[in-house]
C-alpha positions as CSV (number, residue, x, y, z in Angstrom):
1,X,38.6,57.4,74.8
2,X,38.6,53.7,74.7
3,X,37.6,51.9,71.5
4,X,34.7,49.5,71.1
5,X,35.9,46.0,69.9
6,X,32.5,45.0,68.7
7,X,32.2,48.1,66.5
8,X,35.8,47.6,65.6
9,X,35.0,44.2,64.1
10,X,32.2,45.8,62.1
11,X,34.5,48.5,60.7
12,X,37.4,46.0,60.2
13,X,35.1,43.8,58.2
14,X,33.9,46.8,56.0
15,X,37.3,48.1,55.3
16,X,38.8,44.6,54.7
17,X,41.2,44.0,57.6
18,X,39.9,40.5,58.2
19,X,39.3,39.9,54.5
20,X,43.1,40.0,54.0
21,X,44.3,38.8,57.3
22,X,41.6,36.1,57.9
23,X,38.6,36.0,60.2
24,X,40.9,35.0,63.0
25,X,43.6,37.5,62.1
26,X,46.2,34.8,61.6
27,X,47.3,35.8,58.1
28,X,47.2,34.0,54.8
29,X,48.6,34.0,51.2
30,X,47.0,36.8,49.3
31,X,48.3,36.9,45.7
32,X,51.4,36.5,43.6
33,X,52.8,37.6,40.3
34,X,55.1,35.0,38.9
35,X,58.7,36.0,39.2
36,X,57.8,39.3,41.0
37,X,56.3,38.7,44.4
38,X,54.3,36.3,46.5
39,X,52.4,38.3,49.1
40,X,51.3,36.9,52.5
41,X,49.3,39.0,55.1
42,X,50.7,39.1,58.6
43,X,49.5,37.3,61.6
44,X,47.9,40.2,63.4
45,X,47.7,38.4,66.7
46,X,51.5,38.2,66.7
47,X,52.4,41.6,65.1
48,X,50.1,43.6,67.4
49,X,52.6,43.3,70.2
50,X,55.1,45.4,68.1
51,X,52.7,48.4,68.1
52,X,51.4,50.6,70.8
53,X,48.0,52.3,70.1
54,X,49.6,55.4,68.4
55,X,51.7,53.0,66.4
56,X,48.6,51.3,65.0
57,X,47.2,54.7,64.1
58,X,50.4,55.6,62.3
59,X,50.4,52.3,60.5
60,X,46.8,52.7,59.3
61,X,47.0,56.3,58.4
62,X,50.6,56.8,57.3
63,X,51.8,53.3,56.4
64,X,54.5,53.7,59.1
65,X,55.6,50.2,60.2
66,X,57.5,49.2,63.4
67,X,60.7,48.6,61.4
68,X,60.3,50.9,58.5
69,X,59.4,48.4,55.8
70,X,56.7,49.3,53.2
71,X,53.4,47.5,54.1
72,X,53.1,46.3,50.5
73,X,49.5,45.6,49.6
74,X,48.0,47.5,52.5
75,X,45.6,50.2,51.3
76,X,46.9,53.2,53.3
77,X,45.5,55.5,50.7
78,X,42.0,54.3,51.8
79,X,42.7,53.9,55.5
80,X,44.1,57.5,55.9
81,X,40.4,58.7,55.8
82,X,39.3,56.6,58.8
83,X,38.0,58.7,61.6
84,X,39.7,58.8,65.0
85,X,36.8,56.8,66.5
86,X,37.1,54.1,63.8
87,X,40.8,53.8,64.4
88,X,40.2,53.4,68.1
89,X,37.6,50.8,67.5
90,X,39.7,48.8,65.1
91,X,42.6,49.0,67.6
92,X,40.3,47.7,70.4
93,X,39.1,44.8,68.1
94,X,42.7,44.0,67.2
95,X,43.7,43.9,70.9
96,X,40.7,41.7,71.7
97,X,41.0,38.8,69.2
98,X,42.5,35.6,70.6
99,X,46.1,34.8,69.8
100,X,46.5,32.2,67.0
101,X,49.6,30.3,66.1
102,X,50.2,30.0,62.4
103,X,53.6,28.4,62.1
104,X,53.2,27.5,58.4
105,X,52.6,31.2,57.4
106,X,55.4,32.4,55.2
107,X,57.0,35.8,54.9
108,X,56.2,37.7,51.7
109,X,58.7,37.2,48.9
110,X,59.8,39.9,46.6
111,X,62.2,39.7,43.6
112,X,65.4,41.6,43.8
113,X,64.1,44.0,41.1
114,X,60.9,44.7,43.0
115,X,63.0,45.3,46.2
116,X,65.0,47.9,44.4
117,X,61.9,49.5,43.0
118,X,60.3,49.7,46.5
119,X,63.6,51.2,47.7
120,X,63.8,53.9,45.0
121,X,60.0,54.6,45.0
122,X,59.3,53.3,41.5
123,X,57.5,50.1,42.4
124,X,53.9,49.7,41.1
125,X,51.1,50.4,43.6
126,X,53.3,52.3,46.0
127,X,50.9,55.3,45.8
128,X,48.2,53.0,47.4
129,X,50.5,52.6,50.4
130,X,51.0,56.3,51.0
131,X,48.7,59.0,52.5
132,X,48.0,62.3,50.9
133,X,50.1,65.1,52.4
134,X,48.1,67.2,54.8
135,X,45.2,64.8,55.0
136,X,43.0,65.6,58.0
137,X,40.7,62.7,59.0
138,X,37.6,63.5,61.0
139,X,37.2,62.8,64.7
140,X,34.0,60.9,64.2
141,X,32.2,59.5,61.1
142,X,30.0,62.3,59.7
143,X,26.2,62.1,60.4
144,X,24.8,64.1,57.5
145,X,23.7,61.8,54.7
146,X,25.9,62.9,51.8
147,X,29.0,63.5,54.1
148,X,28.6,60.0,55.6
149,X,28.2,58.5,52.1
150,X,31.4,60.1,51.0
151,X,33.2,59.0,54.1
152,X,32.0,55.4,53.5
153,X,33.0,55.5,49.9
154,X,36.5,56.9,50.7
155,X,37.0,54.2,53.4
156,X,35.4,51.3,51.7
157,X,35.5,51.6,47.9
158,X,38.7,53.5,46.9
159,X,40.9,50.4,47.4
160,X,39.5,48.9,44.2
161,X,37.8,51.7,42.4
162,X,40.5,54.3,42.8
163,X,40.9,57.4,45.0
164,X,38.5,59.3,42.6
165,X,36.1,56.4,42.4
166,X,36.4,56.5,38.6
167,X,37.7,53.0,38.3
168,X,40.2,51.3,36.1
169,X,40.1,49.4,32.8
170,X,39.0,45.8,33.1
171,X,36.1,44.1,34.8
172,X,37.3,44.2,38.4
173,X,36.8,47.9,39.2
174,X,34.6,50.0,37.0
175,X,33.8,53.7,37.6
176,X,31.3,54.0,40.4
177,X,29.1,56.1,38.1
178,X,27.6,52.7,37.5
179,X,25.8,53.0,40.9
180,X,23.4,55.5,39.3
181,X,22.1,52.7,37.2
182,X,21.0,50.8,40.3
183,X,17.6,51.2,41.9
184,X,17.8,51.7,45.7
185,X,16.5,48.1,46.1
186,X,19.1,46.6,43.7
187,X,21.9,48.6,45.3
188,X,20.9,47.3,48.8
189,X,20.9,43.7,47.4
190,X,24.3,44.3,45.9
191,X,25.7,45.3,49.2
192,X,24.1,42.4,51.0
193,X,24.5,39.5,48.5
194,X,26.9,40.7,45.8
195,X,24.3,40.2,43.1
196,X,24.4,42.9,40.5
197,X,21.6,44.8,38.8
198,X,21.5,42.1,36.1
199,X,20.5,39.5,38.7
200,X,23.9,37.8,38.3
201,X,27.3,37.7,40.0
202,X,29.7,40.5,39.0
203,X,31.7,40.1,35.8
204,X,35.0,39.1,37.5
205,X,33.4,37.8,40.7
206,X,35.3,40.3,42.9
207,X,32.4,42.6,43.7
208,X,30.2,39.5,44.4
209,X,32.8,38.5,47.1
210,X,33.0,42.0,48.5
211,X,29.3,42.5,48.5
212,X,28.5,39.2,50.2
213,X,31.4,39.2,52.7
214,X,32.4,42.8,53.6
215,X,29.5,45.1,52.9
216,X,26.8,43.2,54.9
217,X,28.6,44.8,57.9
218,X,27.2,48.1,56.9
219,X,23.8,49.2,58.4
220,X,20.9,49.9,56.0
221,X,21.3,53.6,56.8
222,X,24.9,53.5,55.8
223,X,24.1,51.7,52.5
224,X,21.5,54.3,51.7
225,X,23.9,57.1,52.5
226,X,26.5,55.6,50.2
227,X,24.0,55.3,47.4
228,X,22.9,58.9,47.9
229,X,26.5,60.1,47.7
230,X,27.3,58.0,44.6
231,X,24.1,59.2,42.9
232,X,25.1,62.9,43.7
233,X,28.5,62.7,42.0
């Protein structure tokens, strides 16, 4: 089956493809740790030529790149759960976006120590770039409310809140048990504007960005399904 590029854009927005690579897919500087790395996302309109459609699927679900390098910073742990249809739709979107030249885009830089750690498997965050052994993604996104909510959580939220959705220390990524403190109306507002239940931006500002830029791509029914699943945990 052929993917739908319009739906692919919607999914790519929700799962963050164009958040990291830019609305035009041309790549940008992401973040850096002084003396350790400086991370740039790739120009998708150039790199797509290196992958056939099964290659894009292998990249999204397994982190398998065209030349074997580790896609450092790419949330494969989250993308492995995308359904076959969502992968086809993302692929169709990726093939459809106009080519953009970005000559000033730099390659990512890694310190020699981090390169060694990536090579020997001890680098931080590597688990985020690996799938779970034996993971079997669905052919289609589920339709039953709680199953759909779980699917949306696993393909939208785990990148920041952890594979178990229980979060991390600090303000950026709390446990999603916090969703139970939201009324349905306030949760919908969060996923449309990034405004929290307190009526203010999130503590670090990260969820306010995600809620106002990525999550409005979700339908109202999807937001309600996500809330129902988070409430059921």
